[in-house]
RODO-2510 file (C-alpha; in nm, 4 decimals, decimal comma):
residues 256
     n   res          X          Y          Z
     1     m    -0,0017     0,0009     0,0019
     2     s     0,1489     0,3327    -0,0900
     3     h     0,1699     0,6375     0,1553
     4     a    -0,0959     0,8395    -0,0275
     5     a    -0,3436     0,5455    -0,0125
     6     h    -0,2666     0,4972     0,3536
     7     a    -0,3245     0,8762     0,4124
     8     n    -0,6618     0,8704     0,2387
     9     n    -0,7706     0,5632     0,4497
    10     a    -0,6541     0,7467     0,7648
    11     h    -0,9036     1,0245     0,6926
    12     e    -1,2043     0,8276     0,5717
    13     d    -1,3859     0,9076     0,8906
    14     l    -1,3547     1,2758     0,8224
    15     g    -1,4855     1,2494     0,4617
    16     w    -1,2044     1,4565     0,3273
    17     n    -0,8233     1,4746     0,3375
    18     p    -0,6990     1,7874     0,5310
    19     e    -0,3419     1,7331     0,4123
    20     d    -0,4532     1,7729     0,0485
    21     p    -0,4122     2,1298    -0,0563
    22     h    -0,6946     2,0875    -0,3167
    23     g    -0,9099     1,9081    -0,0687
    24     i    -1,2651     2,0453     0,0078
    25     n    -1,4162     2,0367     0,3551
    26     p    -1,7814     1,9498     0,2956
    27     h    -1,8634     2,0739     0,6616
    28     a    -1,7321     2,4222     0,5966
    29     h    -1,8853     2,7010     0,4061
    30     h    -1,6914     2,8238     0,1049
    31     g    -1,7327     3,0883    -0,1603
    32     h    -1,9090     3,4360    -0,1678
    33     i    -2,2801     3,5227    -0,1786
    34     v    -2,3916     3,5581    -0,5354
    35     v    -2,6168     3,8652    -0,5524
    36     g    -2,8816     3,8453    -0,8082
    37     w    -2,8543     4,0410    -1,1228
    38     k    -3,1801     4,2402    -1,0539
    39     l    -3,0399     4,3687    -0,7174
    40     q    -2,7148     4,4703    -0,8706
    41     l    -2,8867     4,6485    -1,1501
    42     s    -3,1077     4,8123    -0,8978
    43     v    -2,8045     4,9361    -0,7154
    44     l    -2,6293     5,0483    -1,0333
    45     l    -2,9400     5,2485    -1,1326
    46     a    -2,9540     5,4101    -0,7778
    47     l    -2,5751     5,5135    -0,8080
    48     i    -2,6452     5,6726    -1,1486
    49     f    -2,9411     5,8509    -1,0170
    50     l    -2,7599     5,9823    -0,7170
    51     t    -2,4768     6,1007    -0,9414
    52     v    -2,7185     6,2940    -1,1612
    53     l    -2,8727     6,4286    -0,8300
    54     t    -2,5337     6,5733    -0,7244
    55     v    -2,4964     6,7705    -1,0533
    56     g    -2,8612     6,8818    -1,0254
    57     f    -2,8230     6,9936    -0,6748
    58     y    -2,5191     7,2101    -0,7736
    59     n    -2,7164     7,3557    -1,0711
    60     a    -3,0157     7,4263    -0,8431
    61     e    -2,7905     7,6214    -0,6168
    62     q    -2,6611     7,8384    -0,9030
    63     w    -3,0143     7,8937    -1,0281
    64     a    -3,1492     7,9882    -0,6945
    65     e    -2,8685     8,2391    -0,6395
    66     t    -2,9191     8,3979    -0,9836
    67     a    -3,3075     8,3923    -0,9817
    68     f    -3,3566     8,5342    -0,6373
    69     g    -3,0342     8,7419    -0,6010
    70     i    -2,9099     8,5513    -0,2914
    71     t    -2,6007     8,3909    -0,1799
    72     l    -2,6334     8,0518    -0,0135
    73     p    -2,3836     7,9896     0,2691
    74     g    -2,1086     7,7351     0,1847
    75     w    -2,2333     7,4721     0,4259
    76     v    -2,5447     7,4133     0,2168
    77     n    -2,3291     7,2762    -0,0682
    78     i    -2,1091     7,0801     0,1594
    79     v    -2,4072     6,9147     0,3524
    80     g    -2,6040     6,8350     0,0338
    81     a    -2,3041     6,6988    -0,1612
    82     m    -2,1644     6,4944     0,1296
    83     t    -2,4993     6,3512     0,2099
    84     i    -2,5396     6,2202    -0,1344
    85     a    -2,1908     6,0879    -0,1423
    86     t    -2,2417     5,9136     0,1808
    87     i    -2,5460     5,7227     0,0535
    88     k    -2,3497     5,6140    -0,2607
    89     a    -2,0585     5,4899    -0,0684
    90     t    -2,2935     5,3017     0,1636
    91     l    -2,4561     5,1181    -0,1263
    92     v    -2,1163     5,0344    -0,2837
    93     c    -1,9966     4,8858     0,0438
    94     m    -2,3088     4,6952     0,1229
    95     y    -2,3650     4,5308    -0,2146
    96     f    -2,0538     4,5612    -0,4318
    97     m    -1,8240     4,4867    -0,1468
    98     q    -2,0743     4,2438     0,0023
    99     l    -2,0400     4,3792     0,3622
   100     r    -2,4073     4,3283     0,4022
   101     y    -2,3502     3,9411     0,3703
   102     d    -2,0115     3,9240     0,5397
   103     k    -1,9021     3,9106     0,9021
   104     a    -1,9753     4,2207     1,1196
   105     l    -1,6109     4,2256     1,1981
   106     n    -1,5205     4,3416     0,8383
   107     t    -1,7755     4,6244     0,8630
   108     f    -1,6272     4,7346     1,2052
   109     a    -1,2798     4,7409     1,0500
   110     l    -1,4018     4,9673     0,7643
   111     l    -1,5842     5,2057     1,0117
   112     f    -1,2766     5,2090     1,2241
   113     c    -1,0576     5,3136     0,9251
   114     l    -1,3085     5,5929     0,8362
   115     f    -1,3204     5,6986     1,1973
   116     a    -0,9305     5,7306     1,1872
   117     v    -0,9381     5,9353     0,8809
   118     g    -1,2087     6,1635     1,0183
   119     l    -1,0064     6,2022     1,3426
   120     f    -0,6981     6,3047     1,1487
   121     l    -0,9021     6,5695     0,9435
   122     f    -1,0691     6,6925     1,2653
   123     f    -0,7461     6,7837     1,4286
   124     s    -0,6086     6,9354     1,1022
   125     i    -0,9283     7,1532     1,0612
   126     i    -0,8868     7,2682     1,4328
   127     d    -0,5399     7,3766     1,3591
   128     l    -0,6151     7,5590     1,0313
   129     s    -0,9291     7,7307     1,1692
   130     t    -0,7761     7,8710     1,4803
   131     r    -0,4413     8,0046     1,3556
   132     g    -0,5743     8,3478     1,3387
   133     w    -0,6982     8,3722     1,6932
   134     v    -0,3357     8,4689     1,8225
   135     t    -0,1842     8,6124     1,5109
   136     e    -0,4246     8,7335     1,2448
   137     f    -0,1960     8,7171     0,9498
   138     k    -0,1411     8,3364     1,0044
   139     q    -0,5110     8,2716     0,9211
   140     g    -0,5781     8,1112     0,5788
   141     e    -0,3942     7,8961     0,3466
   142     i    -0,0220     7,9238     0,2429
   143     v     0,0188     8,1088    -0,0883
   144     a     0,3113     8,2075    -0,3035
   145     g     0,5001     8,4992    -0,1555
   146     g     0,3770     8,4333     0,1979
   147     t     0,1476     8,7350     0,1893
   148     g    -0,1656     8,5560     0,3179
   149     v    -0,3522     8,6762     0,0116
   150     g    -0,3799     8,5343    -0,3405
   151     l    -0,1361     8,6656    -0,6010
   152     d    -0,2803     8,7640    -0,9264
   153     s    -0,6334     8,6792    -0,8095
   154     p    -0,9556     8,8859    -0,7818
   155     p    -1,0941     8,9802    -0,4414
   156     i    -1,3222     8,7224    -0,2802
   157     d    -1,6655     8,8483    -0,1947
   158     a    -1,7446     8,8419     0,1810
   159     s    -2,0765     8,6661     0,1129
   160     f    -1,8879     8,3549     0,0198
   161     n    -1,7822     8,3263     0,3767
   162     a    -1,4159     8,3767     0,2735
   163     r    -1,1588     8,6264     0,3897
   164     v    -1,1668     8,9274     0,1527
   165     s    -0,8189     8,9912    -0,0030
   166     p    -0,7072     9,2778    -0,2257
   167     r    -0,6008     9,2008    -0,5880
   168     i    -0,2231     9,1881    -0,6240
   169     t    -0,0684     9,1710    -0,9731
   170     t     0,3067     9,0962    -0,9424
   171     a     0,3590     9,0577    -1,3200
   172     g     0,5410     8,7395    -1,2547
   173     v     0,8003     8,8689    -1,0065
   174     s     0,8400     8,7656    -0,6493
   175     i     0,6439     8,9628    -0,3861
   176     a     0,9791     9,0856    -0,2298
   177     t     1,0778     9,2392    -0,5734
   178     y     0,7408     9,3846    -0,6311
   179     r     0,7431     9,5646    -0,2835
   180     r     1,0915     9,6955    -0,3519
   181     n     0,9862     9,8311    -0,6896
   182     q     0,6808     9,9930    -0,5230
   183     e     0,9098    10,1522    -0,2594
   184     m     1,1472    10,2847    -0,5200
   185     q     0,8565    10,4373    -0,7245
   186     s     0,7014    10,5967    -0,4228
   187     w     1,0517    10,7247    -0,3080
   188     l     1,1176    10,8903    -0,6547
   189     e     0,7767    11,0365    -0,6812
   190     a     0,8239    11,2074    -0,3553
   191     r     1,1605    11,3389    -0,4662
   192     p     1,1380    11,4681    -0,8332
   193     d     1,4854    11,5897    -0,8201
   194     k     1,6311    11,2368    -0,7478
   195     e     1,7096    10,9441    -0,9724
   196     e     1,7318    10,5686    -0,9454
   197     k     2,1045    10,5979    -0,8338
   198     d     2,0021    10,8189    -0,5411
   199     f     1,7489    10,5598    -0,4299
   200     w     1,9992    10,2837    -0,4288
   201     k     2,2275    10,5032    -0,2175
   202     y     1,9403    10,5550     0,0242
   203     f     1,8620    10,1713     0,0129
   204     y     2,2136    10,0432     0,0762
   205     a     2,2868    10,3204     0,3343
   206     k     2,0095    10,1797     0,5593
   207     a     2,1168     9,8189     0,5303
   208     y     2,3335     9,6351     0,7899
   209     k     2,6383     9,5145     0,6088
   210     p     2,4787     9,5521     0,2629
   211     s     2,5246     9,3228    -0,0351
   212     r     2,4294     9,3845    -0,3987
   213     h     2,0466     9,3509    -0,4417
   214     p     1,9347     9,1404    -0,7301
   215     g     1,7233     9,4349    -0,8533
   216     d     2,0256     9,6616    -0,8763
   217     e     2,0745     9,5896    -1,2584
   218     q     2,3194     9,8828    -1,3023
   219     n     2,5339     9,7762    -1,0158
   220     y     2,5074    10,0972    -0,8192
   221     f     2,6348     9,8953    -0,5261
   222     s     2,9876     9,9118    -0,6819
   223     q     2,9411    10,2578    -0,8259
   224     l     2,8594    10,4051    -0,4874
   225     g     3,1496    10,2329    -0,3126
   226     f     2,9423     9,9919    -0,0997
   227     d     3,1691     9,7037    -0,2162
   228     r     3,4823     9,8405    -0,0669
   229     d     3,4293     9,6679     0,2668
   230     p     3,5135     9,3017     0,2156
   231     d     3,3594     9,1938     0,5404
   232     a     3,0138     9,3184     0,4122
   233     l     3,0231     9,1018     0,0999
   234     s     2,8694     8,7574     0,0654
   235     t     3,0836     8,5167    -0,1498
   236     p     3,0181     8,1603    -0,2784
   237     n     3,1931     8,0327     0,0302
   238     r     3,0685     8,2700     0,2940
   239     s     2,7270     8,4231     0,3639
   240     v     2,6940     8,7586     0,5457
   241     p     2,3619     8,7546     0,7230
   242     r     2,1413     9,0750     0,7487
   243     y     1,9581     9,1450     1,0737
   244     g     1,6770     9,3619     1,1712
   245     r     1,3567     9,4512     0,9624
   246     t     1,3660     9,4552     0,5856
   247     d     1,2795     9,8061     0,4999
   248     a     1,2238     9,7307     0,1374
   249     l     0,8999     9,5558     0,2477
   250     d     0,7954     9,8588     0,4613
   251     p     0,4576     9,9717     0,3153
   252     n     0,5279    10,3227     0,4587
   253     p     0,8879    10,4026     0,3895
   254     s     1,0526    10,6814     0,5715
   255     s     1,1067    11,0198     0,4098
   256     d     1,4865    11,0237     0,4587
***
């Protein structure tokens, strides 16, 4: 008698061979629930209807605001869209992921993951929404230039529950260069007898250990003799820090 035959005889009382990787236990339940095509089609049609409802809800908001001359608060769109999205996700999980027919532990695992994501977003929202309580300029999203307002963007109407910001057009330059150009223009307009060279003399004279500014295209830094102090210059191997406030960003420059 071979070893295989002996093994089969040893498990005749079980009705199957547990050592056989392809064996089937007739006493255990195998396979997934096969949902009828009518139910699947009904769920599919419900998802399509809810998708159309999402678009219709958005268009209804736009129509109401235009027809009645009103501005709906932002939470109306959020509540409506998220309610429809939650119903759609529930249908997908119940029938297409078959959580309705599976063990309750799998549903608990899914809900726990959603809770963890919600907890993460909750604390992030608390952080973002309270930054302005202590320091007002820290409120809002981080934008290019670090100004707290949108660059090259139109003002936001206060009725949209957003912080109103002035329109700033920087013509593609950095906000620091933009503010320096504004200061130079204001300085020269207040002194008709002065020219650009005089502005750079005033600009470098106020700086602590000045170095040539990138906007000084004519190199007035050298022409005016500010490069004669080697300790004041930055080199590829040594950086000379500048301390104190940056006067080039002062919206109200002094009249010196």
